[in-house]
Phi, psi and omega in degrees: 000133181288147179274159182307318179281354189287319181298334190259005180302134176287157181299317183299317185293317182296317178299319179295317182294315182291322180291318178302320176300317175308308182295322180291318177295318186297323183276311192265335189084161187287320187295322185266006182289129174243155180301328180300323185295319183291320180300324183286350177267000181230160181281333179286155173297152181293344178305324182297334173295309181290339180287318185266343183226141192265068173093181188294315185296316180296318184292325180294322176299315180290326176301312179299319176294327177297315179295319184295318180301322182298321184273319185283336184267003190243010175282114182253113179223132179297143185304329183256021174300140176296153183305320183291323177299315180287327176295312172312309187298320185289318178301306183297325178296320178287330180273323186245345173072167177284170176272139173238143180286337180218140177061086193288182184308311183282336169297320182286321178295330179296314179294316178304312185288328179300312177296323180298321177300314180286348179297336181300334180252014187219103184304315181294318179287323173303321179293323180297313179295319174303318177296315178303310181306315185290328178294321183290310176299323183291322180292326181285312180306312182300324177289324176295314176302322180294318184292324178291319179300324184275349179088011182263344173245148179298160178281085179245177176283101188300323179299313180292324176293317177300320179289326177295314181289321181293321181291325173298319183293316182295315188293325178293318179294318172305311181298319179294317187277321187275321187255352180077018179277093185293336180281346189307314179297318179290325175297317179292325175301320183287325182287322174301312178301315188280323193249343181253298188286326170304317175293330185278330185292138166288126176290000000 
């Protein structure tokens, strides 16, 4: 249940809390994370966290939504961009992320994947991750469908193509973060170009 002050949290306060949460989880890990740790990462008193969020689990749910917003809202493609250009932009965004002035893409993905691992035991967080996955897959599928309609992509099963590309992206990010294979995103990008997109393009 949302607390009374939560709906009125300002953008600046929300961002300060969420960015502090990034730093705290990166240092402490999710299991050992305390609200106090987040408070120590921000200039405001930690009481502001307790005022707006009903405990650690509630904060983590909103934190997941914050992470997702950062990535879904930062894909920059012109409205009249060709389907292949938009598809490339979406794949690059998922694999390499937007630029951040502080606490970079892979620092953020490390936190994201730690929460992703814990989601198997948390129905609410699992639902948030599932929704995010479906939106990524859906956005890629829509671009493929548009390309098919315009005659620039072959007539393939767009939904399966969207799932294949999305799963490849998730596997690459997981391999880099869990196994330390720093080259995984670039290798996957090259493989998608060579084995997927080349076959998708109409010659």
